C-alpha positions as CSV (number, residue, x, y, z in Angstrom):
1,X,-0.1,0.1,-0.4
2,X,1.3,3.5,-0.8
3,X,0.5,5.1,2.1
4,X,2.5,2.9,3.6
5,X,5.6,3.3,1.6
6,X,5.0,6.9,2.5
7,X,4.7,6.3,6.2
8,X,7.7,4.0,6.4
9,X,9.9,6.3,5.1
10,X,8.9,8.6,6.7
11,X,10.0,7.1,9.9
12,X,12.8,5.8,9.0
13,X,14.5,9.2,7.8
14,X,13.4,10.6,11.1
15,X,15.1,7.0,12.9
16,X,18.0,7.9,10.5
17,X,18.4,11.5,11.4
18,X,18.3,10.8,15.5
19,X,20.8,8.1,15.2
20,X,22.6,10.8,13.4
21,X,21.7,13.5,17.0
22,X,23.2,10.1,19.0
23,X,26.3,10.4,16.5
24,X,26.6,14.1,17.6
25,X,25.6,13.7,20.9
26,X,28.5,11.1,21.6
27,X,31.2,13.1,20.4
28,X,29.4,16.8,22.5
29,X,29.7,13.4,25.5
30,X,32.9,13.3,24.8
31,X,33.9,17.0,24.6
32,X,32.2,17.7,27.3
33,X,32.8,19.5,30.7
34,X,32.7,17.6,34.0
35,X,30.0,20.3,35.0
36,X,28.3,19.2,31.6
37,X,28.7,15.4,31.7
38,X,25.8,13.6,33.0
39,X,23.3,16.8,30.8
40,X,25.1,15.9,27.6
41,X,24.9,12.0,28.5
42,X,20.7,12.4,29.2
43,X,19.9,14.2,26.4
44,X,22.3,11.2,23.7
45,X,20.8,8.7,25.8
46,X,17.4,10.1,25.1
47,X,18.5,10.2,21.5
48,X,18.4,6.1,21.5
49,X,15.2,5.9,23.1
50,X,13.9,8.0,20.3
51,X,15.6,6.1,17.4
52,X,14.3,2.9,19.5
53,X,11.0,4.7,19.0
54,X,11.1,6.0,15.6
55,X,12.3,2.3,14.3
56,X,9.4,0.7,16.7
57,X,6.6,2.4,14.2
58,X,8.3,2.0,11.5
59,X,8.6,-2.0,11.6
60,X,5.0,-2.0,13.5
61,X,3.3,0.9,12.9
62,X,0.0,-0.4,13.4
63,X,1.4,-2.5,17.1
64,X,2.6,-0.2,18.8
65,X,0.2,1.5,21.4
66,X,1.8,4.7,22.8
67,X,4.4,4.5,21.3
68,X,3.0,7.5,18.8
69,X,2.0,9.1,21.4
70,X,5.0,9.4,23.3
71,X,7.0,10.5,20.4
72,X,4.5,13.6,19.9
73,X,4.2,14.0,23.6
74,X,8.0,15.2,24.0
75,X,8.2,16.7,20.8
76,X,5.3,18.4,20.1
77,X,6.6,20.0,24.0
78,X,9.9,20.9,22.4
79,X,9.1,21.9,19.7
80,X,6.7,24.5,21.7
81,X,9.2,25.7,24.6
82,X,12.1,26.2,21.5
83,X,9.9,28.7,19.6
84,X,9.1,30.1,22.8
85,X,13.2,30.9,23.7
86,X,13.0,31.8,20.2
87,X,16.8,33.5,20.5
88,X,18.2,31.1,23.0
89,X,21.2,29.5,21.6
90,X,19.9,26.1,20.1
91,X,16.5,27.0,20.0
92,X,15.8,27.5,17.0
93,X,17.4,25.2,15.3
94,X,15.6,22.7,17.8
95,X,12.4,24.0,16.9
96,X,13.2,23.1,12.9
97,X,14.7,19.9,13.3
98,X,11.5,18.4,16.2
99,X,8.8,20.7,14.0
100,X,10.0,18.3,11.4
101,X,9.7,15.8,13.5
102,X,6.2,16.6,14.9
103,X,4.7,17.4,10.8
104,X,6.4,13.8,9.5
105,X,5.4,12.2,12.4
106,X,2.0,13.1,11.8
107,X,1.3,12.8,8.3
108,X,2.9,9.1,9.2
109,X,0.5,8.9,11.8
110,X,-2.1,9.5,9.3
111,X,-0.9,7.2,6.8
112,X,-0.5,4.1,8.6
113,X,-3.3,5.0,11.4
114,X,-1.5,4.4,13.7
115,X,-4.3,4.8,16.8
116,X,-5.4,1.6,15.4
117,X,-2.9,0.3,17.7
118,X,-5.5,0.5,20.9
119,X,-8.1,-2.0,19.5
120,X,-6.1,-5.0,20.8
121,X,-6.2,-3.3,24.1
122,X,-10.0,-1.4,24.0
123,X,-11.2,-5.3,22.3
124,X,-9.0,-7.3,25.2
125,X,-7.5,-9.1,23.2
126,X,-4.1,-7.5,24.4
127,X,-5.2,-7.6,28.6
128,X,-2.4,-9.2,30.2
129,X,-3.6,-11.5,32.7
130,X,-4.6,-11.9,36.3
131,X,-1.3,-13.9,38.1
132,X,-1.2,-17.0,39.2
133,X,-2.3,-17.5,42.4
134,X,0.0,-18.1,45.7
135,X,0.7,-21.3,47.3
136,X,1.9,-19.7,50.8
């Protein structure tokens, strides 16, 4: 289906872009002053999480309930924050990059009907079984 292919190109591109950001994050981590190490590590490990999320929605766009929504929650929040900051260093770049991720992600979500991932949970098919009784 053409819509799925377009969506996978968009989300796959976003995964690759995030992988590049991860590489740049590792570089920045190696160049950081001791007082910036924790913040740079946090940021870099975040790229790993988002690479994983983009990969999940690329491979299984209708089988990962919550993944799309987590991506959107963060990307809309950081884009909005960066736009509010305006001229603060890195704000403009962040708004452009994460703005792209919001727009391309939203297009991919619609093209693949990403909300369908929630249907098995609503129908009870994705429910976690009750734990076995204790033998104590």
